[in-house]
N, C-alpha and C positions, 0 to 999 in steps of 0.2 A: 474511644478516640485512639487508643494505642493499637488496636487491631488494624485500623486504616493505615497507620504509619508503617507497620510491619508488612502489610500487603504491598504498599508502594515500594518499599525497599526490595522486596522479593522481585517485583516487576522490573525494577531498575537493574537488578543483578542478572535477570534473564536477558534483558536487552543488551547488556554489556557482553554477556557470553555469546550471544548470536552475532553481535557486531565484530567480535574478535576474528571471526572466520569469513565474514562477508564484507567486501569492499567494492565500490563501483569504479570502473575504469572507463575510458572513452570507448573501448571496444565492447564492454559488457557493463553498462551502468546498473545501479542498484534500484530495484523497485521496492520502495518502503511503504508499508501499509500502516496507517494509524486508525484506530477505531475507538469510539466512546459508546455510551449507551444510545445516543441519539444520532450520531453521524459517523461517516467513514470517509477517509481520504487516502489517496495514493499519489506518490511522487516518484519520478524517475530521476535519479541523482548521479552525477559524475563526481565522485569523492576526490579525485585528484585535482580537479580544478575548483571544487567546492561550489558547483553550479547545479541548479535544478533545471533539467531539460524540459520536462513537462509535468503537469499535475492535473488531478481531477478530484473534486470534492462534492459531497452531497450538500454542502453549504453554499456552493458557487451559484451565482444568479442564473447562469445559463443551464444548469442541471437541476436546480431546485424544483422546477415544475415537472420535469420528466421523472424525477426520483420520488418526490413527495417526502414521506418520512424516511430519514436516513438510517434508522436503526434496525433494518431488517435485511433479509437475504436478497430481496428484489432490488433494493438500493445498491447492495454490494455487487450484484451482477451488472447493473447499469454502469457503475463506476469502473468495473473491470473492463467492460467493452470500450468505454470512453478512453481510458488510459492507454489501451492497446492501439486504438485508432490514432491518438495524438502521438504516441511513440513512433508509429509507422510513418506519420507525416514528418516527424523530426529526424527520421533516418535511423531509428533504433529498432533492431530485429531481435536481439537477445539481451536478457537481463538476468541479474542475480536477485532472487526473491528474499526480502527482509521482512519477516513477520513481526518484528519488534517484540519478541518474547512471548507472543500469544500462541496458543495452541493452533495447530493447522486443522481447524474444523469450523463449521458454521459460516459466518460471514467472511472470514479470512479465506477459507477454502473456496467459497462461491466466487469471490473476487478473482482469485488465482485461476480457477477453471474458466471463467468468462474471458479473462485476458488471454489464456491459451487458445480458446476457441476463436478468438478474434485475430490470432496470428502471432502473438508474442511467444518467444521461446524462452523457457527456463526450466 
């Protein structure tokens, strides 16, 4: 039980450390990525106004069929493409990438690479 709590505290500390340097503005909003073992989500957030510009999730009804199981690289690539398309339609071309304290590999990297290929700059 104690190991889980320490792990959670370490994760929270990493999230805080990353968020000290990254902030979303109207010109360059923040692309925040959240992942669990079963799902992955991405949001583009303007921190100054406190507003989510667009979002994509493996749990959303419109993407659930295309993604299937949300805990793999294939799902992360699909979410990355989708968030980039939605960002372009909302008028966002450049973002600051917030990996939420996770290492930049695996599903996080796959989502970022797919978003870049779809035209998002960061």
